[in-house]
N, C-alpha and C positions, 0 to 999 in steps of 0.2 A: 356931475350927477348921473347921467345916463350910464356911466361906467359902473357905479355902485349897483344900479338896478340890474345891469347885465351880469355882474358878479353874483348877486343874490339869486338871479334866475338860473345861472349855471350851477350854483351850489344846490338849489332845489332839484334841478334836473338830475344831478349826480346822485343825490339822496334817493330820489324816486327810482333811478336805474339800479342802485345798489339794493334797495328794498325788493324790487322785482326779482333781481338775481337771487337774493336770499330765499324768497318764497319759491322760486323755480327750483333751486337746489334741494330745498326741504321736500317739496312735492316729488321731485325726481327720485329721491331716496325712498320716500314712502311707497311710491308706485313700483319702483324696482323691487322692493322687498315684497309687497303684497302680490304683485304679478308673478314674481319669481317663485314665491311659495305655491301659487296656483299651478305653476308649471312643473314643479319637482315633487311636491307632496302627493302621496297616493290619494286618489279621489275619495276613498272612504273616510279619510281624515278631514276632508273639506266640507263634509255635510254639516249644514246648519239647521236652524229651526224651520226654514222653508226649503223643501227639497228642490234642488236645481240639477239639471242633467250634467254629467261629467264633461261632455264635450263643450257645453256652454261655459263651464268654469274654466276649462283650458283656454277657450277662445277669449274669455275675459282677461285671463292672465297675459295672453299675447298682446291684447289691446293695451293693458296697463303698462307693460314693459315698453311697448312701442311709444306710448304717450310720454313715458318718463324720458326716453331718449329724445323725443321731439321737443321736450321742454328745454333741453340744454344744448344739444348738439348743433342745431342751426345757429344759435347765438355764439357758441364757442368757435365754430368753424367759419362763421359769417357767410354761410351759403344757404340760400333759400330760407331766409329768416322769417318769412311769412308763415312758415310751418309751425312756429312756436305758438302763436295764438290759436291756430287750428288744432294743434295737439292739446292745448289747454281746454278748448271747447269740447273736444271729444272726451276728455277726462271729466268734464262737468256732467256730460250725459251719463257716463258710467256712475258717477257719484249720486246722481238723481235716482238711478236704478238701485244702487246700494242702500240709499236712505229709505226708499220705498219698500224694498225687500225686508229691511230690518224692522220697519214699522209693521209690515204685514205679519212678521214673526212674533209680534206682540212685545217687542223690546223698544220702548219709547226713549229712554235715556241713552242707550247705546247708539240710537239713530243720530244723535248729535255729532258723533265722530265723522261719519261720511258727509254729513251736512256741512260741517266746518271745512273739511277738506275740499268739498265742492265749491264753497265760497272762496277759498284761496285760489282754486283753479279759475273761477270767474274773474278774480282780481288780475291774474296773470293774462287771461285772454283779453280782457278790456285794456289793461295797462300796456301790453305789447302791441295791441292793434291801434289804440288811440292816444295814449298818454306818452309813452316812451318806446316807440318802435325800435327794433334792432336794425342797425345799418348793415347793408350788404357789403361784401368785400369789393373794392373797386378794381378796375382793370389795372390800375397802377400797382396795387398790392399783388396782383397776379403776374406782374412783369418778370419775376425771377423764376417762374414755373414753366418748365417745358419749352415750347417753341417761342413763347413770348420773350424769354431771356435772349435767345439767339437774335431775334429781331432788334432788341435794344442794343445788343453788342454790335450788330451791323451798322446801326444808326450812329453809334459812338465812333466807329472806325473811319 
């Protein structure tokens, strides 16, 4: 009987992990696109209903691209995986600002888009911190890299 419970728990954990990875990938694509546009499009084309300084828009683009990379790279490389919930938290702050600016601009319905994106980022931040944290690469995994490999070869000889 405990074997069945363990199997169900393992399947649920795998589903949770897969769901979080899916959300992370979608958010990374969204923020890479949005942030990349803010970095390459002329400032005049980025003007919205609420005037924001060009330097702020560029800074926002850098933050969004950095956050997108922070959502996926730590988990893929299994290095500093605690940065993933931190990146998601930073993106939540950006989306709170985006929702607020959209509402100030008098657009109530379009404000739902950054609000939903922000809720997805909250899901990743909470999920990767509390529910299904990403594991770090172990020293054993690093054994074939650089000096560690030579140490193992000497031990084997």
